[in-house]
C-alpha positions in Angstrom: 32.8 -19.4 -114.2 32.0 -16.3 -112.0 34.9 -14.6 -110.3 35.2 -15.8 -106.7 35.4 -13.1 -104.0 38.8 -12.8 -102.5 40.1 -11.0 -99.4 42.6 -8.2 -99.6 45.1 -7.2 -96.8 45.8 -3.5 -96.9 49.1 -2.2 -95.4 48.0 0.9 -93.6 51.5 1.9 -92.7 51.4 1.3 -89.0 54.8 0.9 -87.5 55.7 -2.5 -86.2 56.8 -2.9 -82.6 60.4 -4.3 -82.7 61.4 -3.6 -79.1 62.0 -6.1 -76.3 59.0 -8.2 -75.2 58.7 -7.8 -71.5 57.6 -10.9 -69.6 55.7 -11.9 -66.5 57.8 -10.0 -63.9 57.3 -6.7 -65.7 53.6 -7.3 -66.0 53.3 -7.9 -62.2 55.4 -4.8 -61.5 53.2 -2.7 -63.8 50.0 -4.1 -62.4 51.2 -3.5 -58.8 52.2 0.1 -59.5 49.0 0.8 -61.3 47.0 -0.6 -58.4 49.0 1.3 -55.8 48.3 4.5 -57.7 44.6 3.6 -57.9 44.4 3.1 -54.2 45.4 6.7 -53.7 43.2 8.0 -56.5 46.2 8.9 -58.7 45.2 8.8 -62.4 41.5 8.8 -61.5 38.9 11.6 -61.1 38.8 14.2 -58.3 36.2 12.3 -56.4 38.5 9.3 -56.2 41.1 11.4 -54.4 38.9 12.8 -51.7 38.8 9.9 -49.3 42.5 8.9 -49.5 43.5 12.5 -48.9 41.1 12.9 -46.0 42.3 9.6 -44.5 46.0 10.6 -44.6 45.4 14.1 -43.3 43.2 12.8 -40.5 45.6 10.1 -39.3 48.6 12.5 -39.5 46.9 15.3 -37.4 47.8 13.8 -34.0 51.4 13.6 -35.1 51.4 17.3 -36.0 49.7 18.1 -32.7 52.5 16.2 -31.0 55.2 18.2 -32.8 53.5 21.4 -31.6 53.4 20.2 -28.1 57.0 18.9 -28.0 58.2 22.3 -29.4 56.6 23.9 -26.4 58.6 21.7 -24.0 56.1 18.9 -23.4 56.9 15.1 -23.6 55.9 13.1 -26.6 52.1 12.6 -26.5 51.8 9.2 -28.3 53.7 5.9 -28.3 55.0 4.7 -31.6 53.6 1.2 -31.2 50.2 2.5 -29.8 49.7 5.6 -32.0 46.0 6.5 -31.5 44.9 2.9 -31.7 41.1 3.3 -31.8 41.4 6.2 -34.3 43.8 4.1 -36.4 41.2 1.3 -36.5 38.5 3.6 -37.8 40.7 5.2 -40.5 42.2 1.9 -41.7 38.7 0.3 -41.9 37.3 3.2 -43.9 40.3 3.2 -46.2 40.1 -0.6 -46.7 36.3 -0.5 -47.3 36.7 2.1 -50.0 39.9 1.1 -51.7 40.0 -2.7 -51.5 36.8 -3.0 -53.7 38.3 -0.5 -56.1 41.3 -2.8 -56.7 39.4 -6.0 -57.2 35.6 -5.6 -57.5 35.6 -3.6 -60.8 37.6 -6.2 -62.7 35.4 -9.0 -61.3 32.2 -7.3 -62.4 33.4 -6.3 -65.8 34.9 -9.7 -66.5 38.1 -8.5 -67.9 40.3 -11.0 -66.0 40.5 -13.3 -69.1 42.3 -10.4 -70.8 44.9 -10.3 -68.1 45.4 -14.1 -68.1 45.8 -14.1 -71.9 49.2 -12.6 -71.2 52.2 -14.5 -69.7 50.6 -14.0 -66.3 50.0 -16.9 -63.9 46.7 -17.2 -62.0 48.3 -16.2 -58.7 50.2 -13.2 -60.1 47.1 -11.0 -60.4 46.0 -11.3 -56.7 49.6 -11.0 -55.7 50.0 -7.7 -57.5 46.8 -6.4 -55.9 47.9 -7.6 -52.5 51.3 -5.9 -52.8 49.7 -2.7 -54.0 47.2 -2.5 -51.1 49.9 -3.4 -48.6 52.0 -0.6 -49.9 49.1 1.8 -49.7 48.4 0.8 -46.1 52.1 1.2 -45.2 52.0 4.8 -46.4 48.8 5.4 -44.4 50.1 3.8 -41.2 53.8 4.6 -41.2 53.8 8.2 -42.4 52.3 9.5 -39.1 54.9 7.6 -37.1 57.7 9.2 -39.2 56.1 12.7 -38.7 55.8 11.9 -34.9 59.5 10.9 -34.9 60.7 13.9 -36.8 58.6 16.3 -34.7 60.0 14.8 -31.5 63.7 14.7 -32.3 63.5 18.2 -33.8 63.3 19.4 -30.1 65.6 16.8 -28.7 68.3 18.3 -26.4 71.0 15.7 -27.0 72.1 12.9 -29.3 71.0 10.4 -26.5 67.4 11.7 -26.9 67.5 11.1 -30.7 68.9 7.5 -30.2 66.2 6.8 -27.6 63.5 8.0 -30.0 65.0 5.9 -32.8 65.0 2.7 -30.7 61.3 3.4 -29.8 60.4 4.1 -33.4 61.7 0.8 -34.9 59.1 -1.5 -33.0 56.4 0.9 -34.0 57.3 0.6 -37.7 57.4 -3.2 -37.3 53.9 -3.2 -35.9 52.8 -0.9 -38.7 54.1 -3.5 -41.1 52.1 -6.2 -39.4 48.9 -4.0 -39.6 49.5 -3.5 -43.4 50.3 -7.1 -44.2 47.4 -8.6 -42.4 44.7 -6.1 -43.0 45.5 -5.8 -46.7 45.0 -9.6 -47.1 41.7 -9.6 -45.1 40.4 -6.5 -46.9 41.1 -8.0 -50.4 39.6 -11.4 -49.7 36.4 -9.9 -48.3 36.2 -7.4 -51.3 36.7 -10.2 -53.8 33.6 -12.0 -52.7 31.4 -10.0 -55.0 31.9 -7.9 -58.1 29.5 -5.2 -56.9 31.5 -2.5 -55.3 28.8 -1.3 -52.9 28.3 -4.8 -51.6 32.1 -5.3 -51.3 32.4 -2.0 -49.3 29.7 -3.1 -46.9 31.2 -6.6 -46.4 34.6 -5.1 -45.6 33.3 -2.4 -43.3 30.8 -4.5 -41.4 33.2 -7.4 -40.9 36.0 -5.2 -39.6 33.8 -3.0 -37.4 31.6 -5.8 -36.1 34.5 -8.1 -35.1 36.3 -5.2 -33.4 33.2 -4.2 -31.5 32.4 -7.8 -30.4 36.0 -8.3 -29.3 36.0 -5.0 -27.3 32.6 -5.9 -25.7 33.8 -9.4 -24.7 37.1 -8.0 -23.3 35.2 -5.4 -21.3 32.6 -7.8 -19.9 34.9 -10.6 -19.1 37.5 -8.2 -17.8 35.0 -7.0 -15.2 35.1 -10.5 -13.8 38.7 -10.2 -13.0 42.0 -9.2 -14.6 43.0 -12.8 -15.1 39.8 -13.9 -16.8 40.4 -16.3 -19.6 37.4 -14.9 -21.4 39.0 -11.4 -21.5 42.3 -12.8 -22.7 40.7 -14.9 -25.4 38.2 -12.2 -26.5 40.8 -10.4 -28.5 41.0 -13.4 -30.9 37.7 -12.4 -32.4 39.1 -9.4 -34.4 42.2 -9.0 -36.5 42.7 -5.6 -34.8 42.9 -7.0 -31.3 44.9 -10.0 -32.6 47.5 -7.6 -33.9 47.4 -5.7 -30.5 47.8 -9.0 -28.7 50.9 -9.8 -30.8 52.2 -6.3 -29.9 51.8 -6.9 -26.2 53.3 -10.4 -26.5 56.4 -9.0 -28.2 56.9 -6.6 -25.3 54.9 -3.5 -26.4 53.4 -1.0 -24.0 50.1 -2.0 -22.4 48.0 1.0 -23.7 46.4 -0.4 -26.9 43.2 -2.0 -28.1 43.5 -4.9 -25.7 44.0 -3.6 -22.1 44.0 -7.1 -20.6 47.1 -9.1 -19.6 47.6 -11.9 -22.1 49.1 -14.3 -19.5 50.3 -17.4 -21.3 48.1 -16.8 -24.3 50.6 -14.5 -26.0 51.9 -17.2 -28.4 48.3 -18.1 -29.3 47.8 -14.5 -30.6 50.9 -15.0 -32.8 49.6 -18.3 -34.2 46.2 -16.8 -34.9 47.7 -13.8 -36.7 49.6 -16.2 -39.0 46.5 -18.4 -39.6 44.5 -15.3 -40.4 47.1 -14.2 -42.9 47.4 -17.6 -44.5 43.7 -18.1 -44.7 43.1 -14.7 -46.3 45.9 -15.1 -48.9 44.8 -18.7 -49.6 41.2 -17.6 -50.0 42.2 -14.8 -52.3 44.3 -17.1 -54.5 41.4 -19.7 -54.6 38.9 -17.0 -55.6 41.0 -16.0 -58.6 41.7 -19.5 -59.6 37.9 -20.1 -59.7 37.4 -16.9 -61.7 40.1 -17.7 -64.2 38.4 -21.1 -64.9 34.9 -19.7 -65.3 
């Protein structure tokens, strides 16, 4: 009877891992931190760092100009809740269009998500980690100029009263920055997750954000010419997340120099509701997208 072939297991001497087995929470934290670093180009090539660096430098420039002006005895140049609103829209949109696809499109295209979900990771944990990472990246982009503006202003304050007044003005500005980050991160990710092709995802995010902002601005301008109390002008801001955020700011008592120059009248609460609905729809769409991907 011929000898039957048998398999042999060789011990190559690799050391066994005997440490603690970290679970779901640690995976989410690690994925969030990795994604946050990726959004700023950390751990990636030089080209990946160019746009984030240019974005943060550009959006901080007005704050440095303010510090120079205040040091020469001038008043603060910008409001904390309306810090260069049009310029901020442009910078945030470019940042979103470049970095949101980086966080989600590559994994979708390379079909590596089953590898993530083979770990003790729930279906909603992956988009949650990406959302937290992009929200954190946007917070840095949006809030850092406000802190520079604040420090540059109080450095020349003549009294403690001036410092306290600046601090009271800063807090609402930081709150509006948080709203910007929370809402725009959700919208950017759900748009970017529509396709695994990064170039297409970039186009979808950029076109949607810029087009909706432009349409809202045009409608506000046209309808506003019919009268300051025009309902069309008041409702035109609902077409874009940027003008919705600005409407919420005005409703909550912010200054009237922002993206939406019209008086909201009794429509203020409507802007708040629409902001919540936009956030819920974006997060729900993002979760549904990844549930579908995990099952395919």
